[in-house]
N, C-alpha and C positions, 0 to 999 in steps of 0.2 A: 495456495495463495501466498504471495511473497511481497515484501516491501524492500525496496532498495533505497539507500540514501545516496543521493547524487551530489555532485559538486555544488557548492554554495548551500548545502544543507536541505535541499528540497527532497521530496519523496516521490517515488514511482511505485505504483501498486500494479501487480499483474498476477496471472495464474498460468500454470503449466503442469504437464505431466512429469517433466524432468527438470527439476530446479537447477541442478548442477550445469546441465547443458545450456539452459536458458540464461543463467548468470554469466557463463562464458561468452555467450553471444552478446549480451549487454556490454560486458567489459571490453569486447573487441569492436564495439560500435555497430554491431549488426542486430541488436535487439529491438530497438524502436527509435523513431525519430527523436523522441523526447530525451531518452537516455544518451543517444549519440551526441546531442547538443550539450549534455550535462555530465560528461565524463570527468573524473572517474566515478564509478558506482561501487557500492559494497552492499552485500546482503545484511539487513539488520533485523528481519523478522520473517518467519516461515510458519505457516499452518498447513498441515497435511489433511487431505480429504480422500475418501474412498472413490468418489466420482468427480470428474472434471467439472460437471455442471454445478456441483456444490461449491467447488473452489471458485468458479466464475461468478456465482451469486455473491459469495463473500467478497470477492474482488470489487464488484460493483458497489457493494455496501460501503466498504472501507474507502473507496475512491471519493465518496461524497463527504468524507469526514474532514474536519479542520486539521491543520498541521499539529496543533496541540493535542487533539484527540488521538491522532496517529502516534505521536510521541508517547502518550500514556499507554497505548497498546503495546508498543515496542518495549517500553520499560516494564511491562507486566503490571501496571498500576490499574487494575480493573475497577477499583473504587472510583477513580477519576473519570472513567468512560461515561458514566451516567451524568456526572456533573458537567462534563464538556459537551453533552448532547444539546444542541441548540436548534430550536424550531426555526426553520428558515421560511416558513409559510407566513407571508405578510398579512394574510386575511385572518389569522388567529385572533381570538377575542382578547381584548386588553383589560 
């Protein structure tokens, strides 16, 4: 699972078996429509997994995070991850 920082400071989260090859595709405008529109990109975070399905699961988890929470992950500030967890379920009890 990887996180790219795109132009304008936005983040793109993905997963792949070959991070170097995938990064080159993104940088050449062949990785995804999102990164193609937000070049240049640079790799800012990488987690390795034994199985691609585990990486894909983590990708989906991180994609749902706020920009601030992704920044805490990138910075290695694990203590902030819990603080930045926001319940987005409007039906929660108040």
